[in-house]
C-alpha positions in Angstrom: 9.1 -55.8 -25.5 10.4 -52.7 -24.2 9.3 -49.1 -24.9 11.8 -46.4 -25.6 11.2 -42.6 -25.5 13.6 -40.5 -27.9 13.9 -36.9 -27.7 15.6 -34.8 -30.9 15.2 -32.1 -32.9 15.6 -31.1 -36.3 15.9 -28.5 -39.2 12.9 -29.3 -41.7 14.2 -27.9 -44.7 15.4 -31.0 -46.3 13.0 -33.0 -45.3 9.2 -33.6 -46.2 7.6 -33.5 -42.9 7.8 -36.2 -39.9 5.7 -38.8 -41.5 6.4 -41.7 -43.7 5.8 -41.0 -47.3 6.6 -43.0 -50.7 9.1 -41.8 -52.3 10.0 -38.5 -50.3 12.5 -38.4 -47.8 10.8 -37.9 -43.7 12.4 -37.5 -40.5 10.9 -41.0 -39.5 12.2 -42.9 -42.1 15.6 -41.9 -41.8 15.7 -42.5 -37.9 13.9 -45.8 -38.4 16.5 -47.0 -41.2 19.3 -46.2 -38.6 17.9 -47.0 -35.5 17.0 -50.8 -37.3 20.9 -50.7 -38.5 22.2 -50.4 -35.3 19.9 -51.9 -33.0 19.8 -55.3 -35.6 16.3 -55.5 -35.0 13.3 -53.6 -37.1 12.2 -50.7 -35.4 8.9 -48.6 -36.0 8.5 -45.6 -34.7 5.8 -43.7 -33.0 5.8 -39.5 -33.5 4.2 -36.8 -31.4 2.5 -35.6 -34.2 3.3 -34.5 -37.8 4.8 -31.9 -39.0 4.6 -30.3 -42.4 7.3 -30.2 -45.1 10.1 -27.5 -44.1 8.9 -26.9 -40.1 11.2 -27.5 -38.1 11.2 -29.0 -34.2 13.7 -27.9 -31.3 12.0 -30.6 -28.9 10.2 -33.3 -30.3 9.2 -36.6 -28.7 8.9 -40.0 -30.3 8.6 -43.8 -28.9 9.7 -47.3 -30.2 9.6 -51.0 -29.0 12.3 -53.3 -29.0 12.4 -56.9 -27.9 15.6 -56.5 -26.0 17.2 -53.9 -23.6 19.5 -51.5 -24.7 22.7 -52.0 -22.7 24.1 -48.3 -23.6 21.9 -45.7 -24.6 24.7 -42.9 -24.4 26.6 -45.2 -27.0 23.4 -45.5 -29.7 22.9 -42.1 -29.6 26.6 -41.2 -30.2 26.0 -43.7 -33.1 23.2 -42.3 -34.6 24.3 -38.5 -34.4 27.6 -39.8 -36.3 25.0 -41.4 -39.1 22.1 -39.5 -39.2 21.1 -36.8 -41.4 23.2 -33.6 -40.3 19.7 -31.4 -40.3 18.8 -34.6 -37.4 19.9 -34.4 -33.8 18.9 -37.0 -30.9 19.2 -36.0 -27.6 17.6 -38.6 -25.3 17.0 -42.4 -25.6 15.5 -44.0 -22.3 13.2 -46.6 -21.2 9.9 -45.4 -20.5 6.3 -47.6 -19.2 4.9 -49.8 -21.4 1.8 -47.8 -21.6 3.7 -44.4 -22.5 2.3 -43.0 -26.0 3.9 -39.9 -27.9 1.1 -38.7 -29.8 -2.4 -39.6 -27.5 -0.2 -38.6 -23.7 0.7 -35.1 -24.6 -1.4 -32.5 -23.0 -0.6 -29.2 -24.9 2.3 -28.1 -27.8 3.7 -24.8 -28.2 4.9 -23.7 -31.9 6.7 -20.6 -32.6 6.6 -18.4 -36.1 9.8 -17.0 -37.0 10.0 -13.3 -39.2 12.5 -10.9 -40.2 12.3 -7.6 -41.2 15.5 -6.7 -42.7 16.6 -8.9 -45.6 19.5 -11.7 -44.0 20.5 -14.4 -46.1 21.9 -16.4 -42.6 18.3 -17.0 -42.2 17.0 -17.9 -45.0 14.7 -21.3 -44.3 14.7 -20.6 -40.8 12.8 -17.5 -41.1 10.6 -15.6 -43.4 11.5 -12.2 -44.4 8.5 -9.9 -45.0 9.9 -6.3 -46.2 6.9 -4.5 -43.8 6.3 -4.1 -40.1 2.7 -4.9 -38.9 0.8 -3.7 -36.6 2.1 -6.1 -33.3 -0.2 -4.5 -30.7 -3.3 -4.9 -32.8 -2.3 -8.5 -33.6 -2.1 -8.8 -30.0 -5.6 -7.8 -29.7 -6.4 -10.0 -32.1 -4.6 -13.0 -30.1 -6.9 -12.6 -27.3 -9.8 -13.4 -29.6 -8.5 -16.3 -30.1 -9.0 -17.4 -26.4 -12.7 -17.2 -26.9 -13.2 -19.8 -29.2 -12.8 -23.9 -29.5 -14.2 -24.4 -32.9 -11.2 -23.2 -35.8 -12.8 -24.6 -38.5 -11.7 -21.3 -40.6 -7.9 -22.2 -40.0 -8.2 -26.2 -40.6 -6.7 -27.7 -44.0 -9.5 -28.6 -45.9 -10.4 -32.4 -46.0 -7.5 -33.4 -43.5 -9.5 -36.3 -41.9 -9.8 -34.8 -38.8 -12.3 -36.2 -36.3 -12.9 -32.6 -34.3 -12.2 -28.7 -35.2 -12.0 -28.0 -31.4 -8.9 -27.2 -29.6 -8.2 -25.3 -26.7 -6.0 -22.4 -26.6 -3.8 -21.5 -23.8 -1.7 -19.1 -25.2 -0.6 -17.0 -28.1 1.3 -13.5 -28.5 3.4 -11.5 -31.0 7.0 -10.6 -29.6 9.6 -7.9 -31.2 13.2 -8.5 -30.8 15.0 -6.0 -32.6 14.2 -6.6 -36.4 12.8 -10.3 -35.5 8.9 -11.1 -34.6 8.1 -13.8 -33.2 4.5 -15.4 -32.3 4.3 -18.0 -29.5 0.9 -20.3 -29.6 0.3 -23.3 -27.5 -2.2 -25.6 -27.2 -4.0 -29.0 -25.7 -3.7 -29.7 -30.0 -3.4 -28.2 -33.5 -5.4 -28.8 -36.3 -3.4 -29.8 -39.6 -2.5 -26.3 -41.4 -4.0 -24.4 -38.1 -1.0 -22.2 -36.9 0.2 -21.5 -40.3 -3.2 -20.2 -40.9 -3.4 -18.2 -37.9 -0.2 -16.4 -38.5 -1.3 -15.4 -42.1 -4.9 -14.1 -40.8 -3.1 -12.1 -38.2 -0.7 -11.0 -40.4 -3.9 -9.6 -42.5 -5.1 -8.0 -38.8 -1.0 -6.3 -38.7 -1.4 -4.8 -41.8 -4.9 -3.5 -41.5 -6.7 -5.2 -44.2 -9.2 -6.9 -41.6 -10.2 -5.5 -38.5 -11.1 -7.1 -34.9 -14.4 -7.6 -35.8 -13.9 -9.3 -39.1 -11.3 -11.6 -37.6 -13.9 -12.4 -35.2 -16.4 -13.2 -37.8 -14.2 -15.2 -39.9 -13.5 -17.7 -36.5 -17.4 -17.9 -36.4 -17.7 -18.6 -40.0 -16.3 -21.9 -39.7 -15.1 -21.5 -43.4 -11.4 -21.7 -44.5 -12.5 -19.4 -47.1 -12.8 -16.8 -45.0 -9.3 -16.5 -43.3 -6.1 -15.5 -44.7 -3.5 -17.4 -46.3 -1.1 -19.8 -44.7 2.1 -18.6 -44.4 5.5 -20.5 -45.2 6.4 -23.6 -43.4 10.3 -22.5 -42.8 9.3 -20.3 -40.3 7.6 -22.6 -38.2 8.9 -24.5 -35.3 7.6 -26.8 -32.7 9.4 -26.0 -29.2 7.8 -27.8 -26.6 5.3 -30.5 -25.9 4.4 -31.1 -22.2 3.5 -34.3 -20.9 
């Protein structure tokens, strides 16, 4: 068997996330179906991780095994992009070592969350409209507190089945660009729903509903009910994976 890496991006609006689900359209299912058709061999793709319904990926990596060599990967990419849903784009397919694993070999992942402060119909499902402006400086002070901790149970989806809630956060920062707010966070791993829960809680800080001491108490409490609500999925983007 020959192992292939596939690099892609997608807009998640029309899909129920990456992971295959019964009776629901997913990115994984769409790509597997078309690859199987083009390569005339049953293809099973392994992705770098789950993304939830409505979440986007500017950069995503997966791998699959094939019993034969793909003679012309460029031609396959062209055909894939012609047939696949318009919200999925394949950028690269290349052979890799047999022991490469798109999920377990990843050293870090980076996400962005996008908010716009003035109503803009062209950003529907791509960013979240918020009619009030939070205190960005205060939210960035709260971001620094994240680096002091490893256990993020308070931001984890309940009963997610994760073996551990420990994560190493390497970067977390808000930036304002005109009327857009962009939150960037990088870690070795993320818990299910973690980024959206972190953003929701940081926005509570930016709205002066909780102070920095309370933010610290929320993390130390290791209880999801203490943290803020998860924000909408449509503002979330997976932007990088490092191997």
